[in-house]
N, C-alpha and C positions, 0 to 999 in steps of 0.2 A: 402961908401955905410952905411956902420952904421950909420951916421948922415941923410942921408935920412930916412931910419926905424925909427929912435928916432924923427925925425920930425914929419912923419905921425902920430906916437903915441900919441904924445901930440896934436897933432890937434884932433884926434880922441877922446880921452878922452875929449878936450875942449868943442866941439861939441854934444857928445853922451851920455860919462859916467857921466856928470855933468848935466844933464836933468833928471827928474823922468821917462819920458817916454823912452827915449833912453837908459834908464837903466835895466829898466823894461825888454825892448825888448832884450837887452845884455844878461840878466840874463835868459829868457827864450831861447835864442837860445843855451847857454851855456848848460842849461840843457837838450835839445835837441840832440845837441854833445855828452854829456856823456851817454843818452841813447842809442845812435846808439854804441856809443862804446861798453857799456856793454854787447848788443844785439850779437854785432859781437863774443866778448870776450866768450859769455857763449856757442854760436854755436860751436865755436871750440875748448872749454874745452870740450864738449861732442862729440868731432870728426864727427859732422856732418856738410855736404854740404847745401850751400842753396837751392839744389835740394833737401836734405833729408826733409828738414825743410818744404816746400812746398809742397812734398807730404803728410807730416802729417798734414798739414794747410788745406788741401785741396786747393790748389792755385797752381798757377804756379811761378816759379824763379823770373821774372821782381817784382811781388811783394813783396817778401822778401828782394830782393835789394834794393828796395824803401824804407820798413822798418828799413834795417841798414843804410842807406844814411843819411848823414849829409843834405843830400840838400831838405830835405823835406819841402815845405813850410807850413806854421801854417794853411793855408786852406786843407793841406791832412794830418795833423797830425793823426797817430794810434789812434784809439778807444781804449777803456779800454777792451774789448773783444777781439780785434785783438792782443792788449800786451798777454792778457789772455792763447790766442789759440798759442801765438809764445812763450810765457814760456813753455806751456805743450808741445808743439812739440820739444822743445828743454831739455825735463828733468827737469823742472824746476816751481816753483810758482812763480807766480806775487806778491810781497809786496808792496806797497805804505805805504811811512810816512811823516809826518808833523813834522819838527824839527825847532828849534830857529834860527833863522839868526846868519850868523856871524856878531859879531859887532867889 
């Protein structure tokens, strides 16, 4: 089974990661995953349920679940205003930063 996984990964790297467009898309998806995980983490640290956050944001639970889901398509990425509302609902402040790329 490990051999199959290794072969898949090599094929993935060859087809996607060595092409600028594929690499950019991969990095964007990776950021999206990190954001979703961070959102869930801060909500749980605040000891809030998705229902609690939805009430504070003035929305419904499925909307909060979508925000925290890594299956969000680029067509439905949350707006900055929505992320700010989420941050406020979990008792946080949204911070965005530009950093040098890892080389």
